[in-house]
N, C-alpha and C positions, 0 to 999 in steps of 0.2 A: 371433512377437511383435515389434512395432515400438515402440521407446521413444524419446521425446524429452524430455530433462531440461528442464523448463519454466524453472527458474531459470537454468540454463546457457544456454538459448536466449535468454532475456531479456537476460542479460549480453552475449551476442554481439550482440544487436540494438542495445543501447545503445552498444556500442563502435563499431559500424560505421555508425550512422545519420548521414545528412547533416544539416546545419542545417535546422531546421523552417521551413516556410513555410505560410501559410494564407490562402485567399482572403477569410476573414472579417475579417482584420486591416484596420482602417481606416487611412487615410494618416496621421492624427494620433493620437498616443498621449495619451489624456486624463490629465492630472496627477492628477485625483481618483481614477481607477482605480488608479494606482500607489500613491497614498497609502492607499487602502483595502486593497491587498495588503500593504503594509508594516505597517499596524496589525494585520491578521489574523496575520501572522507573529509580531509581538511578543506578541500575545495568546496564541497557541498555544504559544509557547516558554515562557510563564510558567505554563502549566497544571501542576498537580500530578496525578500519576497514583496509582492505588490501590496500597497495598503488596501486595495479593493480589487475584486475581479468579478466580471459578469460573463456568463457563457451559457450554452445549451448543453445539457447532459443527456446523451442518448444511450439507452440501455436495450440490450437484446439478450435472451437466454434460450438455451436448449436443454431438454431433459426434464427440468423442473421449472415452475414459475417462481416469481419473486415478488416481494412487496417491501415497501418502506413504511416504517412506523415511527411514532414519536414516543420516546421513553424519557420523560422529564426533559432534560436539556441535551439529550442525545438523539441522533437520527440512526435508526437501526435497520439493517437489511435482514429480511427473512427469506428462506426458500421453502417451497412446499407445493402442495396441490390443493385446489379448491377455488372458489369463485373470486377470492381476493387476490390470488396470485396470477400474474400476467407474464407473458413472454416478451413484451416490448413496452417500454415507457419512455417518455420524453419530458424533461424538466427544464424550466428556466431557473438558472442558479445564480446566486450572488454570494460573495465571500468577503468577509472583513478580516484582514490580517491581524489587527491589534489583539483580538480575543479569539480569532479563528472560528468565527461563527458562520454557519451556512444557512442560506434560505433556498429550499427546493420547493418550487411551485409548479403545478401542472395546469393544463387547460381545463380540467374539470373542477378546479377550485381548491384542490388539496394544497396545503401550505405547511411545510415542515421547517422549523427553525431550531438550530442547535449545532452541536459539534459532532463530527464524524470523520476521524482521520482517514478512514478508508475512502472517503469521498473528496478529500481536500485536493485542490489543484496545485499545491506547492510541496516543496521538499519537507516542510515541517510535519506533514501528515506521515510521510514515510519514516521520518526520524522517530516519531512517537511509536510507530509499529515496532521499530527496531528496539526501542528502549522498554516499552511496556506491553508488547504483544498486541494482537489484533483487537482486543477489547479494552485493554487498559488505557488510562489517560494520565497525563502529567498532572500533579496536584495543583499546579498554578498555570493555567492556560496562557495567561499573558506572558509570564516569564519564559515559557517554552516556545513562544511563537517564532522567535528568531534564535535558534540555538547558538550559544556562545562559541566563539572561535577559540580553540585551545592550542593552536600552533603545532609544534612538534610533539606535544604531550598527548597525542591521540590515543596512546595505549591506555590512558586512564579513563577513556569513555567506555564504560562497562559493556554496554550492549553491542557496540559495533567495533570494539578494539580488535586488532588482528590477533592478539594473544588468545582470544576466544575462538578463533577459527584457524583451520589449516587452509591456506589459499593456494590455488593451483591455476595455471594457465589452462584455458579451455578453447583455444583457437580463435577464430574470427567469426563474428556475428554482426549483422547489420544494425546500425543505429538509424532509425527511420529518417530519411532525408538528409543524413549526415555522413553517409559512406559507411565503410566497414569499421567496426569497433573491436576493441580487444575484450574478449570474454574471460572472466575469472570464475572459477568454481570454488565455493566455500563449504567446508565441512565443519560443523560445530564440534568443539572439543568437549562440551558439557551437556549437549542435548538442545533441542529446539525450543524448549519452553521460554528461555530468555534470549536465545540466539537463533532466530528462525531464518536468517538470510542464507540462501543457497547459491545464488548465481547473480552476477552483475555483468553489464556490458559497459565499457568505458568509451566515451566520445573520443575519437582520435585527435581532434583539435584541442579540446579543453581539458581532457582527462576526467571530466565529470561523469557521473552515472547517467547513462541514457536508458538503462533498463535495470530493474531490480526484481528478483523473484524470491518469494518467501515460501517455505515448506509448511504444509498442513498435514498432520498425521495423528490418527487416534484409532485405537482398536477396541474401544468400549462399546456399549450397547448402541449408542448413537455414533457409529464409527464414521469418521471423516478422513479421507486421504486426498491429497492433491496439492495444488499450489496457487499462489496469488502473485500476479506480475503487474507492475506499473511501468510505463514508459515516459520519458522526459524529452523535451526539445526546447530550443530557444524561442522566446517570444519577446521581441523588443529587448529591453534590458534585463529580462527575467528568464529563468530556466524553470519551466512549468510542466506539470503532468499533461499528457496528451490523450492517454487512454489506459485502460487496464482490463485484466481478465482474471476472473476467479474460476478455476477449473477443479472440480472435486467429485469424488465418488462418495455417496452417502448411503450408509446402511442403518436404517432406523428400527431399533428393537427387533433385530432378526429378520426383517423384511429384506427381500433381494435388493442388492445394491442398485442405486440410481445414479446415473452420471449427470451432473449439472454443470453447465458452463454459462457464466455471466460475462458479457463483454460490454464495455461502455467506451464512449468517445466524448471528447470535449470539442465543441464547435463554436464558432462566432465569439471567440474569446476577446475580451476587452479589459483594460486595467485602468479604470478611471481613478482620479485623485480622491474622490469622495462619493458616497452614496447616502441617501436619506437614512436617518436612524430608524425610521419606521419600517424600512426594508427588513430589519432584523428584530422586529417585534417591540421596538421602543418608541 
């Protein structure tokens, strides 16, 4: 069995990646593109999340299998080969917004309870990735569950501030079910360790992010290169994650590179006012 901890690999990737460069970047950074990004950040940070959510989380992979494991109060995703790694999984999921705890349970009796911002159905998970990387977490989960609104002072939000990126128009790309959106391409000024966002698509009606893409790049022994994308759409009064894709090339200790793609979707979503405490292990 060969196992590569995905979150750990991503953390190493972000830690060692050089400053990003991209041939698509135009010589002049349009001020309107930066303003659109700032407005989208303000709008997303002001969004309220549901107190609870239930849904079905469907997973498919190609190239390598994957597995979910419990690491104290964290739910961790691994990719690799061996009997424990599968190409398809289905989970019944529950989410509690107050402390951002997840319950992932499958038909075979596996039950995982903990935090995992990679798996969260709300903006709060994406916000943590922007601030702390793919493996890092806020020191106070409750305090960060609904990020504070900072109004026009968005430039002081370290991880997502426009001063940390060059922002360019990138044409028109679809927002699923919402029509064509405005695409923006972001180039980190200081490297992707702290600023991994590379591309966003803005919903034409609300100006919110309907898609966010983060870069993953590492040239070490366990080399990982690729990207992670999440999509958002409206659900009742909320703006929630609908699906996501992790697409990476993995080179493990000199072995020929393997391409792995994990795609998941959220289905049968509901946002009840409450759920039993026992759902989350209490």
